[in-house]
PDB file of all heavy atoms in Angstrom:
ATOM      1  N   MET A   1      10.835 -57.347  33.705  1.00  0.00           N
ATOM      2  CA  MET A   1      10.129 -57.264  32.440  1.00  0.00           C
ATOM      3  C   MET A   1       9.357 -55.951  32.428  1.00  0.00           C
ATOM      4  O   MET A   1       8.804 -55.528  33.419  1.00  0.00           O
ATOM      5  CB  MET A   1       9.169 -58.442  32.291  1.00  0.00           C
ATOM      6  CG  MET A   1       8.368 -58.356  31.028  1.00  0.00           C
ATOM      7  SD  MET A   1       7.407 -59.812  30.525  1.00  0.00           S
ATOM      8  CE  MET A   1       6.598 -60.337  31.980  1.00  0.00           C
ATOM      9  N   GLU A   2       9.342 -55.326  31.261  1.00  0.00           N
ATOM     10  CA  GLU A   2       8.599 -54.085  31.083  1.00  0.00           C
ATOM     11  C   GLU A   2       7.520 -54.275  30.030  1.00  0.00           C
ATOM     12  O   GLU A   2       7.699 -55.028  29.077  1.00  0.00           O
ATOM     13  CB  GLU A   2       9.521 -52.961  30.630  1.00  0.00           C
ATOM     14  CG  GLU A   2      10.533 -52.558  31.676  1.00  0.00           C
ATOM     15  CD  GLU A   2      11.296 -51.314  31.279  1.00  0.00           C
ATOM     16  OE1 GLU A   2      10.655 -50.332  30.878  1.00  0.00           O
ATOM     17  OE2 GLU A   2      12.521 -51.346  31.374  1.00  0.00           O
ATOM     18  N   ASN A   3       6.403 -53.618  30.210  1.00  0.00           N
ATOM     19  CA  ASN A   3       5.319 -53.626  29.236  1.00  0.00           C
ATOM     20  C   ASN A   3       5.093 -52.204  28.752  1.00  0.00           C
ATOM     21  O   ASN A   3       5.152 -51.255  29.526  1.00  0.00           O
ATOM     22  CB  ASN A   3       4.022 -54.156  29.865  1.00  0.00           C
ATOM     23  CG  ASN A   3       4.129 -55.601  30.230  1.00  0.00           C
ATOM     24  OD1 ASN A   3       4.507 -56.422  29.425  1.00  0.00           O
ATOM     25  ND2 ASN A   3       3.795 -55.919  31.466  1.00  0.00           N
ATOM     26  N   PHE A   4       4.842 -52.061  27.459  1.00  0.00           N
ATOM     27  CA  PHE A   4       4.547 -50.769  26.866  1.00  0.00           C
ATOM     28  C   PHE A   4       3.246 -50.871  26.095  1.00  0.00           C
ATOM     29  O   PHE A   4       3.011 -51.853  25.399  1.00  0.00           O
ATOM     30  CB  PHE A   4       5.661 -50.341  25.902  1.00  0.00           C
ATOM     31  CG  PHE A   4       6.991 -50.162  26.575  1.00  0.00           C
ATOM     32  CD1 PHE A   4       7.922 -51.171  26.567  1.00  0.00           C
ATOM     33  CD2 PHE A   4       7.296 -48.974  27.216  1.00  0.00           C
ATOM     34  CE1 PHE A   4       9.156 -51.015  27.186  1.00  0.00           C
ATOM     35  CE2 PHE A   4       8.520 -48.804  27.834  1.00  0.00           C
ATOM     36  CZ  PHE A   4       9.445 -49.829  27.821  1.00  0.00           C
ATOM     37  N   ILE A   5       2.428 -49.851  26.206  1.00  0.00           N
ATOM     38  CA  ILE A   5       1.200 -49.778  25.424  1.00  0.00           C
ATOM     39  C   ILE A   5       1.267 -48.506  24.590  1.00  0.00           C
ATOM     40  O   ILE A   5       1.464 -47.414  25.117  1.00  0.00           O
ATOM     41  CB  ILE A   5      -0.045 -49.774  26.323  1.00  0.00           C
ATOM     42  CG1 ILE A   5      -0.119 -51.083  27.103  1.00  0.00           C
ATOM     43  CG2 ILE A   5      -1.309 -49.565  25.489  1.00  0.00           C
ATOM     44  CD1 ILE A   5      -1.245 -51.143  28.110  1.00  0.00           C
ATOM     45  N   SER A   6       1.120 -48.663  23.293  1.00  0.00           N
ATOM     46  CA  SER A   6       1.169 -47.539  22.377  1.00  0.00           C
ATOM     47  C   SER A   6      -0.175 -47.398  21.671  1.00  0.00           C
ATOM     48  O   SER A   6      -0.820 -48.386  21.355  1.00  0.00           O
ATOM     49  CB  SER A   6       2.278 -47.771  21.348  1.00  0.00           C
ATOM     50  OG  SER A   6       2.245 -46.774  20.368  1.00  0.00           O
ATOM     51  N   HIS A   7      -0.559 -46.162  21.422  1.00  0.00           N
ATOM     52  CA  HIS A   7      -1.840 -45.902  20.776  1.00  0.00           C
ATOM     53  C   HIS A   7      -1.693 -45.308  19.379  1.00  0.00           C
ATOM     54  O   HIS A   7      -2.689 -44.981  18.740  1.00  0.00           O
ATOM     55  CB  HIS A   7      -2.685 -44.987  21.661  1.00  0.00           C
ATOM     56  CG  HIS A   7      -2.931 -45.573  23.019  1.00  0.00           C
ATOM     57  ND1 HIS A   7      -3.829 -46.592  23.240  1.00  0.00           N
ATOM     58  CD2 HIS A   7      -2.359 -45.307  24.220  1.00  0.00           C
ATOM     59  CE1 HIS A   7      -3.809 -46.915  24.519  1.00  0.00           C
ATOM     60  NE2 HIS A   7      -2.927 -46.150  25.139  1.00  0.00           N
ATOM     61  N   SER A   8      -0.427 -45.177  18.926  1.00  0.00           N
ATOM     62  CA  SER A   8      -0.205 -44.638  17.586  1.00  0.00           C
ATOM     63  C   SER A   8       1.196 -45.018  17.122  1.00  0.00           C
ATOM     64  O   SER A   8       2.048 -45.409  17.923  1.00  0.00           O
ATOM     65  CB  SER A   8      -0.333 -43.114  17.581  1.00  0.00           C
ATOM     66  OG  SER A   8       0.743 -42.526  18.304  1.00  0.00           O
ATOM     67  N   GLU A   9       1.434 -44.889  15.826  1.00  0.00           N
ATOM     68  CA  GLU A   9       2.752 -45.196  15.279  1.00  0.00           C
ATOM     69  C   GLU A   9       3.820 -44.271  15.863  1.00  0.00           C
ATOM     70  O   GLU A   9       4.909 -44.713  16.232  1.00  0.00           O
ATOM     71  CB  GLU A   9       2.727 -45.066  13.760  1.00  0.00           C
ATOM     72  CG  GLU A   9       4.054 -45.408  13.118  1.00  0.00           C
ATOM     73  CD  GLU A   9       4.015 -45.299  11.604  1.00  0.00           C
ATOM     74  OE1 GLU A   9       2.924 -45.185  11.009  1.00  0.00           O
ATOM     75  OE2 GLU A   9       5.110 -45.321  11.015  1.00  0.00           O
ATOM     76  N   SER A  10       3.499 -42.994  15.966  1.00  0.00           N
ATOM     77  CA  SER A  10       4.490 -42.048  16.490  1.00  0.00           C
ATOM     78  C   SER A  10       4.797 -42.329  17.962  1.00  0.00           C
ATOM     79  O   SER A  10       5.941 -42.176  18.403  1.00  0.00           O
ATOM     80  CB  SER A  10       4.019 -40.607  16.302  1.00  0.00           C
ATOM     81  OG  SER A  10       2.811 -40.375  16.988  1.00  0.00           O
ATOM     82  N   GLU A  11       3.814 -42.749  18.715  1.00  0.00           N
ATOM     83  CA  GLU A  11       4.045 -43.108  20.111  1.00  0.00           C
ATOM     84  C   GLU A  11       4.905 -44.363  20.210  1.00  0.00           C
ATOM     85  O   GLU A  11       5.778 -44.454  21.080  1.00  0.00           O
ATOM     86  CB  GLU A  11       2.709 -43.322  20.835  1.00  0.00           C
ATOM     87  CG  GLU A  11       2.873 -43.473  22.330  1.00  0.00           C
ATOM     88  CD  GLU A  11       1.545 -43.576  23.058  1.00  0.00           C
ATOM     89  OE1 GLU A  11       0.479 -43.607  22.417  1.00  0.00           O
ATOM     90  OE2 GLU A  11       1.585 -43.651  24.296  1.00  0.00           O
ATOM     91  N   THR A  12       4.715 -45.316  19.299  1.00  0.00           N
ATOM     92  CA  THR A  12       5.537 -46.523  19.267  1.00  0.00           C
ATOM     93  C   THR A  12       6.994 -46.170  19.004  1.00  0.00           C
ATOM     94  O   THR A  12       7.902 -46.684  19.666  1.00  0.00           O
ATOM     95  CB  THR A  12       5.034 -47.505  18.187  1.00  0.00           C
ATOM     96  OG1 THR A  12       3.690 -47.866  18.493  1.00  0.00           O
ATOM     97  CG2 THR A  12       5.890 -48.757  18.126  1.00  0.00           C
ATOM     98  N   VAL A  13       7.238 -45.271  18.058  1.00  0.00           N
ATOM     99  CA  VAL A  13       8.604 -44.840  17.747  1.00  0.00           C
ATOM    100  C   VAL A  13       9.228 -44.162  18.965  1.00  0.00           C
ATOM    101  O   VAL A  13      10.367 -44.446  19.345  1.00  0.00           O
ATOM    102  CB  VAL A  13       8.612 -43.907  16.517  1.00  0.00           C
ATOM    103  CG1 VAL A  13       9.991 -43.277  16.326  1.00  0.00           C
ATOM    104  CG2 VAL A  13       8.192 -44.664  15.271  1.00  0.00           C
ATOM    105  N   PHE A  14       8.472 -43.288  19.606  1.00  0.00           N
ATOM    106  CA  PHE A  14       8.972 -42.603  20.796  1.00  0.00           C
ATOM    107  C   PHE A  14       9.305 -43.603  21.901  1.00  0.00           C
ATOM    108  O   PHE A  14      10.383 -43.541  22.504  1.00  0.00           O
ATOM    109  CB  PHE A  14       7.940 -41.582  21.298  1.00  0.00           C
ATOM    110  CG  PHE A  14       8.332 -40.946  22.602  1.00  0.00           C
ATOM    111  CD1 PHE A  14       9.269 -39.927  22.632  1.00  0.00           C
ATOM    112  CD2 PHE A  14       7.773 -41.374  23.794  1.00  0.00           C
ATOM    113  CE1 PHE A  14       9.641 -39.353  23.840  1.00  0.00           C
ATOM    114  CE2 PHE A  14       8.149 -40.806  25.004  1.00  0.00           C
ATOM    115  CZ  PHE A  14       9.086 -39.789  25.024  1.00  0.00           C
ATOM    116  N   LEU A  15       8.401 -44.539  22.178  1.00  0.00           N
ATOM    117  CA  LEU A  15       8.648 -45.541  23.221  1.00  0.00           C
ATOM    118  C   LEU A  15       9.860 -46.403  22.895  1.00  0.00           C
ATOM    119  O   LEU A  15      10.663 -46.721  23.773  1.00  0.00           O
ATOM    120  CB  LEU A  15       7.410 -46.430  23.402  1.00  0.00           C
ATOM    121  CG  LEU A  15       6.198 -45.782  24.060  1.00  0.00           C
ATOM    122  CD1 LEU A  15       4.983 -46.699  23.969  1.00  0.00           C
ATOM    123  CD2 LEU A  15       6.495 -45.443  25.503  1.00  0.00           C
ATOM    124  N   GLY A  16      10.006 -46.750  21.633  1.00  0.00           N
ATOM    125  CA  GLY A  16      11.161 -47.545  21.215  1.00  0.00           C
ATOM    126  C   GLY A  16      12.474 -46.816  21.436  1.00  0.00           C
ATOM    127  O   GLY A  16      13.444 -47.405  21.920  1.00  0.00           O
ATOM    128  N   LYS A  17      12.511 -45.546  21.105  1.00  0.00           N
ATOM    129  CA  LYS A  17      13.727 -44.758  21.296  1.00  0.00           C
ATOM    130  C   LYS A  17      14.056 -44.598  22.779  1.00  0.00           C
ATOM    131  O   LYS A  17      15.225 -44.689  23.182  1.00  0.00           O
ATOM    132  CB  LYS A  17      13.585 -43.393  20.628  1.00  0.00           C
ATOM    133  CG  LYS A  17      13.628 -43.462  19.120  1.00  0.00           C
ATOM    134  CD  LYS A  17      13.483 -42.092  18.488  1.00  0.00           C
ATOM    135  CE  LYS A  17      13.550 -42.194  16.975  1.00  0.00           C
ATOM    136  NZ  LYS A  17      13.425 -40.871  16.335  1.00  0.00           N
ATOM    137  N   GLU A  18      13.054 -44.364  23.598  1.00  0.00           N
ATOM    138  CA  GLU A  18      13.281 -44.234  25.043  1.00  0.00           C
ATOM    139  C   GLU A  18      13.736 -45.565  25.645  1.00  0.00           C
ATOM    140  O   GLU A  18      14.628 -45.597  26.484  1.00  0.00           O
ATOM    141  CB  GLU A  18      12.017 -43.728  25.749  1.00  0.00           C
ATOM    142  CG  GLU A  18      11.654 -42.304  25.384  1.00  0.00           C
ATOM    143  CD  GLU A  18      12.744 -41.310  25.733  1.00  0.00           C
ATOM    144  OE1 GLU A  18      13.180 -41.277  26.901  1.00  0.00           O
ATOM    145  OE2 GLU A  18      13.175 -40.571  24.827  1.00  0.00           O
ATOM    146  N   PHE A  19      13.139 -46.650  25.208  1.00  0.00           N
ATOM    147  CA  PHE A  19      13.517 -47.974  25.688  1.00  0.00           C
ATOM    148  C   PHE A  19      14.950 -48.298  25.280  1.00  0.00           C
ATOM    149  O   PHE A  19      15.733 -48.825  26.070  1.00  0.00           O
ATOM    150  CB  PHE A  19      12.545 -49.025  25.140  1.00  0.00           C
ATOM    151  CG  PHE A  19      12.867 -50.428  25.549  1.00  0.00           C
ATOM    152  CD1 PHE A  19      12.706 -50.843  26.852  1.00  0.00           C
ATOM    153  CD2 PHE A  19      13.341 -51.339  24.620  1.00  0.00           C
ATOM    154  CE1 PHE A  19      13.013 -52.138  27.235  1.00  0.00           C
ATOM    155  CE2 PHE A  19      13.646 -52.640  24.984  1.00  0.00           C
ATOM    156  CZ  PHE A  19      13.480 -53.040  26.306  1.00  0.00           C
ATOM    157  N   ALA A  20      15.321 -47.958  24.053  1.00  0.00           N
ATOM    158  CA  ALA A  20      16.660 -48.254  23.541  1.00  0.00           C
ATOM    159  C   ALA A  20      17.739 -47.548  24.356  1.00  0.00           C
ATOM    160  O   ALA A  20      18.850 -48.077  24.498  1.00  0.00           O
ATOM    161  CB  ALA A  20      16.753 -47.854  22.072  1.00  0.00           C
ATOM    162  N   LYS A  21      17.439 -46.385  24.902  1.00  0.00           N
ATOM    163  CA  LYS A  21      18.412 -45.653  25.714  1.00  0.00           C
ATOM    164  C   LYS A  21      18.804 -46.434  26.966  1.00  0.00           C
ATOM    165  O   LYS A  21      19.893 -46.235  27.503  1.00  0.00           O
ATOM    166  CB  LYS A  21      17.840 -44.297  26.129  1.00  0.00           C
ATOM    167  CG  LYS A  21      17.680 -43.324  24.986  1.00  0.00           C
ATOM    168  CD  LYS A  21      17.057 -42.041  25.484  1.00  0.00           C
ATOM    169  CE  LYS A  21      16.762 -41.072  24.353  1.00  0.00           C
ATOM    170  NZ  LYS A  21      16.104 -39.843  24.842  1.00  0.00           N
ATOM    171  N   LYS A  22      17.930 -47.327  27.431  1.00  0.00           N
ATOM    172  CA  LYS A  22      18.184 -48.097  28.648  1.00  0.00           C
ATOM    173  C   LYS A  22      18.985 -49.371  28.392  1.00  0.00           C
ATOM    174  O   LYS A  22      19.442 -50.011  29.324  1.00  0.00           O
ATOM    175  CB  LYS A  22      16.857 -48.503  29.301  1.00  0.00           C
ATOM    176  CG  LYS A  22      15.975 -47.347  29.692  1.00  0.00           C
ATOM    177  CD  LYS A  22      14.674 -47.869  30.255  1.00  0.00           C
ATOM    178  CE  LYS A  22      13.690 -46.767  30.541  1.00  0.00           C
ATOM    179  NZ  LYS A  22      12.431 -47.303  31.070  1.00  0.00           N
ATOM    180  N   LEU A  23      19.155 -49.733  27.131  1.00  0.00           N
ATOM    181  CA  LEU A  23      19.785 -51.005  26.797  1.00  0.00           C
ATOM    182  C   LEU A  23      21.304 -50.915  26.785  1.00  0.00           C
ATOM    183  O   LEU A  23      21.871 -49.898  26.423  1.00  0.00           O
ATOM    184  CB  LEU A  23      19.314 -51.488  25.423  1.00  0.00           C
ATOM    185  CG  LEU A  23      17.824 -51.776  25.281  1.00  0.00           C
ATOM    186  CD1 LEU A  23      17.502 -52.119  23.830  1.00  0.00           C
ATOM    187  CD2 LEU A  23      17.404 -52.896  26.205  1.00  0.00           C
ATOM    188  N   SER A  24      21.928 -52.024  27.163  1.00  0.00           N
ATOM    189  CA  SER A  24      23.375 -52.185  27.043  1.00  0.00           C
ATOM    190  C   SER A  24      23.659 -53.041  25.823  1.00  0.00           C
ATOM    191  O   SER A  24      22.766 -53.709  25.289  1.00  0.00           O
ATOM    192  CB  SER A  24      23.926 -52.879  28.292  1.00  0.00           C
ATOM    193  OG  SER A  24      23.682 -52.106  29.429  1.00  0.00           O
ATOM    194  N   SER A  25      24.903 -53.084  25.413  1.00  0.00           N
ATOM    195  CA  SER A  25      25.248 -53.816  24.191  1.00  0.00           C
ATOM    196  C   SER A  25      24.997 -55.320  24.308  1.00  0.00           C
ATOM    197  O   SER A  25      24.816 -55.990  23.299  1.00  0.00           O
ATOM    198  CB  SER A  25      26.701 -53.563  23.810  1.00  0.00           C
ATOM    199  OG  SER A  25      27.560 -54.013  24.840  1.00  0.00           O
ATOM    200  N   ASN A  26      24.954 -55.876  25.503  1.00  0.00           N
ATOM    201  CA  ASN A  26      24.741 -57.317  25.687  1.00  0.00           C
ATOM    202  C   ASN A  26      23.291 -57.678  26.005  1.00  0.00           C
ATOM    203  O   ASN A  26      22.980 -58.844  26.239  1.00  0.00           O
ATOM    204  CB  ASN A  26      25.646 -57.860  26.788  1.00  0.00           C
ATOM    205  CG  ASN A  26      27.108 -57.801  26.408  1.00  0.00           C
ATOM    206  OD1 ASN A  26      27.451 -57.977  25.243  1.00  0.00           O
ATOM    207  ND2 ASN A  26      27.957 -57.540  27.371  1.00  0.00           N
ATOM    208  N   ASP A  27      22.397 -56.714  26.062  1.00  0.00           N
ATOM    209  CA  ASP A  27      20.994 -56.979  26.383  1.00  0.00           C
ATOM    210  C   ASP A  27      20.297 -57.697  25.231  1.00  0.00           C
ATOM    211  O   ASP A  27      20.647 -57.516  24.066  1.00  0.00           O
ATOM    212  CB  ASP A  27      20.249 -55.682  26.687  1.00  0.00           C
ATOM    213  CG  ASP A  27      20.651 -55.091  28.023  1.00  0.00           C
ATOM    214  OD1 ASP A  27      21.254 -55.805  28.842  1.00  0.00           O
ATOM    215  OD2 ASP A  27      20.363 -53.900  28.235  1.00  0.00           O
ATOM    216  N   ILE A  28      19.308 -58.479  25.591  1.00  0.00           N
ATOM    217  CA  ILE A  28      18.482 -59.191  24.611  1.00  0.00           C
ATOM    218  C   ILE A  28      17.042 -58.737  24.803  1.00  0.00           C
ATOM    219  O   ILE A  28      16.527 -58.710  25.915  1.00  0.00           O
ATOM    220  CB  ILE A  28      18.579 -60.716  24.807  1.00  0.00           C
ATOM    221  CG1 ILE A  28      20.020 -61.167  24.557  1.00  0.00           C
ATOM    222  CG2 ILE A  28      17.615 -61.448  23.875  1.00  0.00           C
ATOM    223  CD1 ILE A  28      20.278 -62.606  24.918  1.00  0.00           C
ATOM    224  N   VAL A  29      16.383 -58.387  23.704  1.00  0.00           N
ATOM    225  CA  VAL A  29      14.986 -57.957  23.732  1.00  0.00           C
ATOM    226  C   VAL A  29      14.159 -59.013  23.028  1.00  0.00           C
ATOM    227  O   VAL A  29      14.487 -59.434  21.919  1.00  0.00           O
ATOM    228  CB  VAL A  29      14.809 -56.590  23.034  1.00  0.00           C
ATOM    229  CG1 VAL A  29      13.341 -56.194  22.999  1.00  0.00           C
ATOM    230  CG2 VAL A  29      15.647 -55.537  23.736  1.00  0.00           C
ATOM    231  N   VAL A  30      13.077 -59.457  23.670  1.00  0.00           N
ATOM    232  CA  VAL A  30      12.204 -60.480  23.098  1.00  0.00           C
ATOM    233  C   VAL A  30      10.794 -59.904  22.998  1.00  0.00           C
ATOM    234  O   VAL A  30      10.260 -59.377  23.967  1.00  0.00           O
ATOM    235  CB  VAL A  30      12.193 -61.748  23.983  1.00  0.00           C
ATOM    236  CG1 VAL A  30      11.235 -62.780  23.427  1.00  0.00           C
ATOM    237  CG2 VAL A  30      13.592 -62.320  24.117  1.00  0.00           C
ATOM    238  N   LEU A  31      10.197 -60.015  21.820  1.00  0.00           N
ATOM    239  CA  LEU A  31       8.802 -59.631  21.610  1.00  0.00           C
ATOM    240  C   LEU A  31       8.003 -60.903  21.436  1.00  0.00           C
ATOM    241  O   LEU A  31       8.363 -61.757  20.622  1.00  0.00           O
ATOM    242  CB  LEU A  31       8.658 -58.751  20.369  1.00  0.00           C
ATOM    243  CG  LEU A  31       9.467 -57.459  20.366  1.00  0.00           C
ATOM    244  CD1 LEU A  31       9.280 -56.734  19.030  1.00  0.00           C
ATOM    245  CD2 LEU A  31       9.077 -56.557  21.514  1.00  0.00           C
ATOM    246  N   LEU A  32       6.944 -61.039  22.191  1.00  0.00           N
ATOM    247  CA  LEU A  32       6.104 -62.227  22.118  1.00  0.00           C
ATOM    248  C   LEU A  32       4.807 -61.909  21.413  1.00  0.00           C
ATOM    249  O   LEU A  32       4.205 -60.873  21.652  1.00  0.00           O
ATOM    250  CB  LEU A  32       5.811 -62.760  23.527  1.00  0.00           C
ATOM    251  CG  LEU A  32       7.019 -63.149  24.362  1.00  0.00           C
ATOM    252  CD1 LEU A  32       6.574 -63.532  25.771  1.00  0.00           C
ATOM    253  CD2 LEU A  32       7.773 -64.285  23.720  1.00  0.00           C
ATOM    254  N   GLY A  33       4.357 -62.800  20.565  1.00  0.00           N
ATOM    255  CA  GLY A  33       3.095 -62.627  19.859  1.00  0.00           C
ATOM    256  C   GLY A  33       3.239 -63.002  18.407  1.00  0.00           C
ATOM    257  O   GLY A  33       4.338 -63.150  17.880  1.00  0.00           O
ATOM    258  N   GLU A  34       2.116 -63.172  17.740  1.00  0.00           N
ATOM    259  CA  GLU A  34       2.124 -63.521  16.323  1.00  0.00           C
ATOM    260  C   GLU A  34       2.585 -62.329  15.495  1.00  0.00           C
ATOM    261  O   GLU A  34       2.403 -61.184  15.873  1.00  0.00           O
ATOM    262  CB  GLU A  34       0.723 -63.940  15.889  1.00  0.00           C
ATOM    263  CG  GLU A  34       0.260 -65.236  16.543  1.00  0.00           C
ATOM    264  CD  GLU A  34      -1.102 -65.653  16.043  1.00  0.00           C
ATOM    265  OE1 GLU A  34      -1.435 -65.371  14.885  1.00  0.00           O
ATOM    266  OE2 GLU A  34      -1.824 -66.280  16.831  1.00  0.00           O
ATOM    267  N   LEU A  35       3.177 -62.608  14.344  1.00  0.00           N
ATOM    268  CA  LEU A  35       3.653 -61.562  13.456  1.00  0.00           C
ATOM    269  C   LEU A  35       2.495 -60.647  13.065  1.00  0.00           C
ATOM    270  O   LEU A  35       1.428 -61.111  12.673  1.00  0.00           O
ATOM    271  CB  LEU A  35       4.267 -62.191  12.197  1.00  0.00           C
ATOM    272  CG  LEU A  35       4.859 -61.243  11.180  1.00  0.00           C
ATOM    273  CD1 LEU A  35       6.034 -60.491  11.811  1.00  0.00           C
ATOM    274  CD2 LEU A  35       5.347 -62.009   9.962  1.00  0.00           C
ATOM    275  N   GLY A  36       2.705 -59.360  13.222  1.00  0.00           N
ATOM    276  CA  GLY A  36       1.672 -58.389  12.865  1.00  0.00           C
ATOM    277  C   GLY A  36       0.622 -58.178  13.940  1.00  0.00           C
ATOM    278  O   GLY A  36      -0.259 -57.352  13.800  1.00  0.00           O
ATOM    279  N   ALA A  37       0.732 -58.928  15.027  1.00  0.00           N
ATOM    280  CA  ALA A  37      -0.241 -58.815  16.117  1.00  0.00           C
ATOM    281  C   ALA A  37       0.303 -57.890  17.185  1.00  0.00           C
ATOM    282  O   ALA A  37       1.487 -57.631  17.264  1.00  0.00           O
ATOM    283  CB  ALA A  37      -0.543 -60.179  16.711  1.00  0.00           C
ATOM    284  N   ARG A  38      -0.590 -57.418  18.006  1.00  0.00           N
ATOM    285  CA  ARG A  38      -0.164 -56.646  19.160  1.00  0.00           C
ATOM    286  C   ARG A  38       0.734 -57.532  20.004  1.00  0.00           C
ATOM    287  O   ARG A  38       0.477 -58.696  20.186  1.00  0.00           O
ATOM    288  CB  ARG A  38      -1.354 -56.188  19.974  1.00  0.00           C
ATOM    289  CG  ARG A  38      -2.204 -55.197  19.245  1.00  0.00           C
ATOM    290  CD  ARG A  38      -3.470 -54.846  19.972  1.00  0.00           C
ATOM    291  NE  ARG A  38      -3.328 -54.868  21.413  1.00  0.00           N
ATOM    292  CZ  ARG A  38      -4.365 -54.812  22.236  1.00  0.00           C
ATOM    293  NH1 ARG A  38      -5.577 -54.758  21.772  1.00  0.00           N
ATOM    294  NH2 ARG A  38      -4.187 -54.817  23.530  1.00  0.00           N
ATOM    295  N   LYS A  39       1.785 -56.993  20.544  1.00  0.00           N
ATOM    296  CA  LYS A  39       2.715 -57.744  21.394  1.00  0.00           C
ATOM    297  C   LYS A  39       2.359 -57.447  22.841  1.00  0.00           C
ATOM    298  O   LYS A  39       2.624 -56.378  23.362  1.00  0.00           O
ATOM    299  CB  LYS A  39       4.170 -57.355  21.109  1.00  0.00           C
ATOM    300  CG  LYS A  39       4.565 -57.471  19.652  1.00  0.00           C
ATOM    301  CD  LYS A  39       4.492 -58.911  19.161  1.00  0.00           C
ATOM    302  CE  LYS A  39       5.051 -59.032  17.773  1.00  0.00           C
ATOM    303  NZ  LYS A  39       4.054 -59.163  16.737  1.00  0.00           N
ATOM    304  N   ASN A  40       1.703 -58.387  23.485  1.00  0.00           N
ATOM    305  CA  ASN A  40       1.297 -58.202  24.889  1.00  0.00           C
ATOM    306  C   ASN A  40       2.303 -58.816  25.816  1.00  0.00           C
ATOM    307  O   ASN A  40       2.886 -59.780  25.589  1.00  0.00           O
ATOM    308  CB  ASN A  40      -0.058 -58.828  25.143  1.00  0.00           C
ATOM    309  CG  ASN A  40      -1.155 -58.127  24.368  1.00  0.00           C
ATOM    310  OD1 ASN A  40      -1.103 -56.919  24.205  1.00  0.00           O
ATOM    311  ND2 ASN A  40      -2.103 -58.868  23.895  1.00  0.00           N
TER     312      ASN A  40
END
């Protein structure tokens, strides 16, 4: 499991793109937390 902490929208986009490069076509990504809340 990996955790990411972002401090801005642009940093979130960057982290998402870098994370996506590591994924394979069969990988599953799960975000935990309430809608609109920080995902810890």
